[in-house]
C-alpha positions as CSV (number, residue, x, y, z in Angstrom):
1,X,110.6,-153.0,-24.1
2,X,109.8,-152.0,-27.6
3,X,112.2,-152.8,-30.4
4,X,111.8,-151.4,-33.9
5,X,113.6,-152.7,-37.0
6,X,113.6,-150.9,-40.3
7,X,115.9,-150.5,-43.3
8,X,117.8,-147.4,-44.2
9,X,119.5,-146.9,-47.6
10,X,120.1,-150.1,-49.4
11,X,122.5,-151.7,-46.9
12,X,121.7,-150.7,-43.3
13,X,119.3,-152.1,-40.8
14,X,118.3,-149.7,-38.1
15,X,117.3,-150.9,-34.6
16,X,115.5,-148.5,-32.2
17,X,115.0,-149.6,-28.6
18,X,112.3,-147.9,-26.5
19,X,112.2,-145.1,-29.1
20,X,115.7,-143.8,-28.4
21,X,118.7,-146.1,-28.7
22,X,119.5,-146.4,-32.4
23,X,121.9,-149.0,-33.8
24,X,123.0,-149.3,-37.5
25,X,123.9,-152.8,-38.7
26,X,125.3,-153.6,-42.1
27,X,122.7,-155.6,-44.0
28,X,125.2,-157.0,-46.5
29,X,126.8,-160.4,-45.8
30,X,130.4,-160.6,-47.1
31,X,131.0,-163.1,-49.9
32,X,127.3,-163.2,-50.7
33,X,125.0,-161.6,-53.2
34,X,122.3,-161.4,-50.5
35,X,121.3,-158.4,-48.5
36,X,119.8,-160.2,-45.6
37,X,120.4,-160.8,-41.9
38,X,119.1,-163.1,-39.2
39,X,119.0,-161.4,-35.9
40,X,117.8,-162.6,-32.5
41,X,115.8,-160.9,-29.8
42,X,116.2,-162.8,-26.5
43,X,115.5,-162.2,-22.9
44,X,118.6,-162.1,-20.8
45,X,119.4,-165.8,-20.2
46,X,117.6,-166.7,-23.4
47,X,114.4,-168.2,-21.9
48,X,112.3,-166.3,-24.4
49,X,113.0,-165.0,-27.8
50,X,112.4,-164.7,-31.6
51,X,114.5,-164.6,-34.8
52,X,114.1,-161.5,-37.0
53,X,114.8,-161.8,-40.7
54,X,115.7,-158.6,-42.5
55,X,115.6,-159.0,-46.3
56,X,116.5,-156.4,-48.9
57,X,115.4,-156.9,-52.5
58,X,114.9,-153.3,-53.6
59,X,112.8,-152.6,-50.5
60,X,113.3,-153.7,-46.9
61,X,111.1,-156.4,-45.5
62,X,111.1,-158.0,-42.0
63,X,109.8,-161.3,-40.7
64,X,109.6,-163.0,-37.3
65,X,110.2,-166.6,-36.6
66,X,110.8,-169.2,-33.9
67,X,114.3,-169.6,-32.5
68,X,114.2,-173.3,-33.0
69,X,111.9,-176.3,-33.6
70,X,109.4,-176.8,-30.9
71,X,109.9,-173.4,-29.3
72,X,106.9,-171.2,-29.7
73,X,106.8,-167.4,-30.1
74,X,106.6,-165.9,-26.7
75,X,103.1,-165.3,-25.4
76,X,102.6,-161.8,-24.2
77,X,104.9,-160.4,-26.9
78,X,103.2,-158.4,-29.7
79,X,104.4,-158.0,-33.3
80,X,103.4,-155.3,-35.7
81,X,104.3,-154.3,-39.3
82,X,103.9,-150.7,-40.6
83,X,105.4,-148.5,-43.3
84,X,108.5,-146.7,-42.1
85,X,109.3,-144.9,-45.4
86,X,108.8,-145.6,-49.1
87,X,111.4,-148.4,-49.3
88,X,111.0,-150.0,-45.9
89,X,108.5,-151.6,-43.6
90,X,109.1,-151.4,-39.8
91,X,108.8,-154.4,-37.5
92,X,107.9,-153.5,-34.0
93,X,108.2,-156.0,-31.2
94,X,106.8,-155.2,-27.7
95,X,108.1,-157.7,-25.2
96,X,105.5,-156.7,-22.5
97,X,108.1,-155.5,-20.1
98,X,110.7,-158.3,-20.6
99,X,114.2,-156.9,-20.9
100,X,115.9,-158.2,-24.1
101,X,119.0,-158.0,-26.1
102,X,119.4,-158.1,-29.9
103,X,122.3,-160.2,-31.2
104,X,123.5,-162.0,-34.3
105,X,121.8,-165.3,-35.1
106,X,124.7,-167.1,-33.3
107,X,124.1,-165.1,-30.2
108,X,127.1,-162.9,-30.5
109,X,126.6,-159.2,-29.7
110,X,127.1,-156.6,-32.4
111,X,130.4,-154.8,-32.6
112,X,130.2,-151.0,-32.3
113,X,129.5,-149.5,-35.7
114,X,128.7,-152.9,-37.3
């Protein structure tokens, strides 16, 4: 699977899966002055995965991190950054054929239209 993350406008995170499924997620966290989100990309069952940090500070930036201490980034997965448009980079994750899901940091799925 290939998952792309990029920013749209000043408050939306776009997620494209295998070039077609597109989800919009609100980048703003209520009761906060931050425009940032921590998302997780995990295999079904959670054996492999990464945390994706989306940060907005006038431009969108994305970073990849470990899910937890002592748990390495999955070998065989590739990560690439590129320019999506003038105010956002695009993070692409290729899981090398592993089927994954994208969730909130706490593992909860995104609600429709969130």
